[in-house]
C-alpha positions as a LaTeX table, in Angstrom:
\begin{tabular}{lrrr}
\hline
Residue & $x$ (\AA) & $y$ (\AA) & $z$ (\AA) \\
\hline
Met1 & 18.73 & 11.67 & 25.19 \\
Pro2 & 19.94 & 14.73 & 23.28 \\
Thr3 & 23.17 & 14.78 & 21.86 \\
Arg4 & 23.36 & 18.72 & 21.38 \\
Glu5 & 20.71 & 21.39 & 22.75 \\
Gly6 & 17.16 & 20.53 & 20.78 \\
Ala7 & 18.40 & 17.36 & 18.79 \\
Glu8 & 17.53 & 13.57 & 19.66 \\
Ser9 & 19.70 & 10.62 & 19.70 \\
Pro10 & 19.73 & 8.56 & 16.72 \\
Arg11 & 18.23 & 5.56 & 18.83 \\
Lys12 & 15.34 & 8.13 & 19.99 \\
Arg13 & 14.61 & 8.55 & 16.26 \\
Ala14 & 14.89 & 5.22 & 15.08 \\
Asp15 & 12.45 & 4.08 & 18.18 \\
Ala16 & 9.95 & 7.12 & 17.08 \\
Arg17 & 10.02 & 5.71 & 13.39 \\
Arg18 & 8.92 & 2.15 & 14.82 \\
Asn19 & 6.73 & 3.82 & 16.66 \\
Ala20 & 5.14 & 5.45 & 13.97 \\
Glu21 & 5.25 & 2.45 & 11.94 \\
Thr22 & 3.50 & 0.50 & 14.61 \\
Leu23 & 0.52 & 2.92 & 14.28 \\
Leu24 & 0.71 & 3.37 & 10.84 \\
Ala25 & 0.32 & $-0.27$ & 10.47 \\
Ala26 & $-2.41$ & $-0.42$ & 12.98 \\
Ala27 & $-3.92$ & 2.53 & 11.63 \\
Ala28 & $-4.58$ & 0.29 & 8.30 \\
Ala29 & $-5.30$ & $-2.96$ & 9.91 \\
Ser30 & $-8.36$ & $-0.84$ & 11.50 \\
Phe31 & $-9.05$ & 0.75 & 8.38 \\
Val32 & $-9.82$ & $-2.45$ & 6.71 \\
Ala33 & $-11.61$ & $-4.02$ & 9.17 \\
Ala34 & $-14.05$ & $-1.24$ & 10.38 \\
Gly35 & $-13.48$ & 2.10 & 7.91 \\
Val36 & $-11.55$ & 4.96 & 7.94 \\
Asp37 & $-14.29$ & 6.31 & 10.59 \\
Val38 & $-12.97$ & 3.77 & 13.33 \\
Pro39 & $-12.56$ & 5.60 & 16.64 \\
Val40 & $-9.14$ & 6.94 & 17.42 \\
Arg41 & $-8.95$ & 4.66 & 20.65 \\
Asp42 & $-9.76$ & 1.77 & 18.99 \\
Ile43 & $-6.69$ & 2.21 & 16.84 \\
Ala44 & $-4.68$ & 3.17 & 19.78 \\
Ala45 & $-5.91$ & 0.03 & 21.22 \\
Arg46 & $-4.65$ & $-2.13$ & 18.41 \\
Ala47 & $-0.83$ & $-0.57$ & 18.19 \\
Gly48 & $-0.94$ & $-0.80$ & 21.98 \\
Val49 & $-0.46$ & 2.48 & 22.60 \\
Gly50 & $-2.63$ & 5.72 & 24.17 \\
Val51 & $-4.66$ & 7.64 & 22.42 \\
Gly52 & $-2.35$ & 10.97 & 23.18 \\
Thr53 & 0.18 & 9.13 & 20.95 \\
Ile54 & $-1.45$ & 9.18 & 18.30 \\
Tyr55 & $-2.49$ & 12.62 & 18.19 \\
Arg56 & 1.14 & 13.46 & 19.04 \\
His57 & 2.20 & 11.94 & 15.69 \\
Phe58 & $-0.75$ & 12.32 & 13.56 \\
Pro59 & $-2.62$ & 15.62 & 15.17 \\
Thr60 & $-5.68$ & 15.18 & 12.46 \\
Arg61 & $-7.34$ & 11.96 & 11.06 \\
Ala62 & $-6.51$ & 13.61 & 7.54 \\
Asp63 & $-2.84$ & 13.48 & 9.03 \\
Leu64 & $-3.82$ & 9.62 & 10.00 \\
Ile65 & $-5.43$ & 9.04 & 6.73 \\
Thr66 & $-2.56$ & 10.62 & 4.45 \\
Ala67 & 0.16 & 9.02 & 6.21 \\
Val68 & $-1.50$ & 5.45 & 5.68 \\
Tyr69 & $-1.69$ & 6.08 & 2.15 \\
Arg70 & 1.94 & 7.28 & 1.70 \\
His71 & 2.95 & 4.25 & 4.10 \\
Gln72 & 1.25 & 1.60 & 2.09 \\
Val73 & 2.80 & 3.42 & $-1.04$ \\
Glu74 & 6.11 & 3.21 & $-0.08$ \\
Ala75 & 5.76 & $-0.57$ & 1.20 \\
Cys76 & 4.38 & $-1.28$ & $-2.14$ \\
Ala77 & 6.90 & 0.53 & $-4.01$ \\
Glu78 & 9.92 & $-0.76$ & $-1.77$ \\
Ala79 & 8.70 & $-4.51$ & $-1.89$ \\
Gly80 & 9.16 & $-4.67$ & $-5.88$ \\
Pro81 & 12.92 & $-4.96$ & $-6.08$ \\
Val82 & 13.07 & $-6.83$ & $-2.82$ \\
Leu83 & 10.92 & $-9.16$ & $-4.52$ \\
Leu84 & 13.22 & $-9.55$ & $-7.86$ \\
Ala85 & 16.18 & $-9.93$ & $-6.02$ \\
Glu86 & 14.59 & $-12.86$ & $-4.12$ \\
Lys87 & 12.15 & $-14.53$ & $-5.96$ \\
Asp88 & 12.88 & $-18.01$ & $-8.42$ \\
Ser89 & 11.60 & $-15.97$ & $-11.28$ \\
Pro90 & 10.63 & $-12.50$ & $-12.47$ \\
Leu91 & 6.92 & $-13.90$ & $-12.63$ \\
Ala92 & 7.26 & $-15.22$ & $-8.92$ \\
Ala93 & 8.35 & $-11.80$ & $-8.42$ \\
Leu94 & 5.34 & $-10.24$ & $-9.94$ \\
Ser95 & 2.53 & $-12.44$ & $-8.44$ \\
Asp96 & 3.68 & $-11.86$ & $-5.30$ \\
Trp97 & 3.77 & $-7.98$ & $-5.86$ \\
Val98 & 0.56 & $-8.31$ & $-7.62$ \\
Glu99 & $-0.80$ & $-9.58$ & $-4.19$ \\
Leu100 & 0.94 & $-6.75$ & $-1.98$ \\
Phe101 & $-0.69$ & $-4.50$ & $-4.56$ \\
Ile102 & $-4.46$ & $-6.05$ & $-4.13$ \\
Asp103 & $-3.77$ & $-5.51$ & $-0.57$ \\
Phe104 & $-2.87$ & $-1.95$ & $-0.96$ \\
Leu105 & $-6.29$ & $-1.39$ & $-3.17$ \\
Val106 & $-8.19$ & $-3.29$ & $-0.32$ \\
Thr107 & $-6.86$ & $-0.37$ & 2.29 \\
Lys108 & $-6.88$ & 2.40 & $-0.44$ \\
His109 & $-10.38$ & 2.02 & $-1.44$ \\
Gly110 & $-11.84$ & 3.38 & 2.04 \\
Leu111 & $-9.01$ & 5.94 & 2.17 \\
Ala112 & $-9.73$ & 7.19 & $-1.42$ \\
Gly113 & $-13.22$ & 7.83 & $-0.04$ \\
Ala114 & $-12.46$ & 9.69 & 3.16 \\
Met115 & $-10.00$ & 11.84 & 0.60 \\
Gln116 & $-12.63$ & 12.71 & $-1.79$ \\
Ser117 & $-13.98$ & 15.73 & 0.07 \\
Asp118 & $-10.47$ & 17.12 & $-0.25$ \\
Ala119 & $-9.75$ & 16.92 & $-4.15$ \\
Ala120 & $-6.41$ & 18.74 & $-3.82$ \\
Ala121 & $-5.37$ & 16.38 & $-1.53$ \\
Phe122 & $-6.71$ & 13.29 & $-2.87$ \\
Gly123 & $-4.97$ & 14.25 & $-6.60$ \\
Thr124 & $-2.05$ & 14.57 & $-4.84$ \\
Leu125 & $-2.01$ & 11.36 & $-3.31$ \\
His126 & $-3.40$ & 9.76 & $-6.27$ \\
Ala127 & $-0.03$ & 11.66 & $-8.29$ \\
Tyr128 & 2.23 & 10.13 & $-5.69$ \\
Phe129 & 0.68 & 6.76 & $-6.18$ \\
Leu130 & 1.36 & 6.63 & $-10.03$ \\
Asp131 & 4.87 & 8.04 & $-9.52$ \\
Arg132 & 5.75 & 5.49 & $-6.94$ \\
Leu133 & 4.10 & 2.48 & $-8.10$ \\
Val134 & 3.94 & 2.51 & $-12.02$ \\
Pro135 & 7.85 & 2.13 & $-12.18$ \\
Val136 & 8.06 & $-0.77$ & $-9.90$ \\
Cys137 & 5.18 & $-2.61$ & $-12.11$ \\
Ala138 & 6.77 & $-1.89$ & $-15.01$ \\
Gln139 & 10.14 & $-3.17$ & $-13.74$ \\
Leu140 & 8.34 & $-6.58$ & $-12.95$ \\
Leu141 & 6.48 & $-6.89$ & $-16.15$ \\
Glu142 & 9.48 & $-6.10$ & $-18.08$ \\
Ser143 & 11.68 & $-8.88$ & $-16.34$ \\
Ala144 & 9.20 & $-11.38$ & $-16.68$ \\
Ala145 & 8.46 & $-10.47$ & $-20.36$ \\
Asn146 & 12.87 & $-10.78$ & $-20.74$ \\
Ala147 & 12.77 & $-14.18$ & $-19.23$ \\
Gly148 & 10.05 & $-15.25$ & $-21.57$ \\
Glu149 & 7.47 & $-15.62$ & $-18.50$ \\
Ile150 & 4.80 & $-13.20$ & $-19.91$ \\
Val151 & 3.78 & $-11.25$ & $-23.45$ \\
Pro152 & 5.60 & $-8.60$ & $-23.92$ \\
Gly153 & 4.41 & $-4.85$ & $-24.38$ \\
Val154 & 1.84 & $-5.15$ & $-21.17$ \\
Glu155 & 1.84 & $-1.44$ & $-20.02$ \\
Ala156 & 2.09 & $-1.23$ & $-16.27$ \\
Tyr157 & $-0.74$ & 1.39 & $-15.58$ \\
Gly158 & $-2.97$ & $-0.81$ & $-17.92$ \\
Leu159 & $-2.60$ & $-4.02$ & $-15.71$ \\
Met160 & $-2.55$ & $-2.31$ & $-12.46$ \\
Arg161 & $-5.76$ & 0.02 & $-13.42$ \\
Gly162 & $-7.59$ & $-3.62$ & $-14.47$ \\
Ile163 & $-6.24$ & $-4.66$ & $-11.05$ \\
Gly164 & $-7.93$ & $-1.87$ & $-9.37$ \\
Asn165 & $-11.11$ & $-2.72$ & $-11.59$ \\
Leu166 & $-11.19$ & $-6.10$ & $-10.48$ \\
Cys167 & $-10.85$ & $-5.34$ & $-6.96$ \\
Ile168 & $-13.92$ & $-3.22$ & $-6.81$ \\
Gly169 & $-17.06$ & $-3.92$ & $-4.77$ \\
Ala170 & $-14.92$ & $-7.43$ & $-3.73$ \\
Glu171 & $-14.95$ & $-6.08$ & 0.13 \\
Ser172 & $-19.05$ & $-5.96$ & $-0.08$ \\
Asp173 & $-19.79$ & $-9.28$ & $-1.54$ \\
Pro174 & $-18.45$ & $-12.52$ & $-0.05$ \\
Asn175 & $-19.50$ & $-14.55$ & $-3.16$ \\
Tyr176 & $-17.02$ & $-12.53$ & $-5.34$ \\
Asp177 & $-12.99$ & $-13.73$ & $-5.40$ \\
Ala178 & $-11.18$ & $-10.36$ & $-6.59$ \\
Arg179 & $-7.61$ & $-12.80$ & $-6.02$ \\
Gln180 & $-9.16$ & $-15.58$ & $-7.99$ \\
Met181 & $-9.94$ & $-13.03$ & $-10.85$ \\
Val182 & $-6.61$ & $-10.93$ & $-10.88$ \\
Gly183 & $-5.00$ & $-14.59$ & $-10.87$ \\
Leu184 & $-6.79$ & $-15.33$ & $-13.94$ \\
Met185 & $-5.61$ & $-12.12$ & $-15.50$ \\
Leu186 & $-1.97$ & $-12.62$ & $-14.54$ \\
Ala187 & $-2.86$ & $-16.16$ & $-15.93$ \\
Gly188 & $-3.47$ & $-14.42$ & $-19.49$ \\
Leu189 & $-0.22$ & $-12.64$ & $-19.86$ \\
Arg190 & 1.53 & $-15.80$ & $-20.10$ \\
Pro191 & 2.55 & $-16.50$ & $-23.79$ \\
Gln192 & 0.94 & $-19.05$ & $-25.71$ \\
\hline
\end{tabular}
């Protein structure tokens, strides 16, 4: 319902945001299950909406891929401080955040491949990824180090890159358990 000419009510905007969130979650799950070339109708079915609804929010596949990438980055970034506040220890928060980061990397892998054709757009998204996630990881690492749960001096970028490297190829080899390897790496951060 318009509150003034051309303006939507706050409730309508909240509904539109929830719809976009649902679409992004459905798209991310579809990308993980079937790749970024999954038919839009499959994403719409997963989200419980019509194909037109997706195109109304995201006119092109590139718009949808970019939005999913940004949405996943934001979810991962926002989770760090929440986990620090809710978990019993900074190490538990870090461990849970790393699990979310791994989930993001699984989604990101297909998205990154699709974005490679537009190097400028991909570079912008990668910079966004670093700007949003490196400080969150650094805060978690610093909190865990200050609590004496991990060795001090672990750099966030290096840890994130190591996790990313351990996750490469996990989707193509059912015998490889990236989460187990990342768990071993995290165990290595603990003081002797």
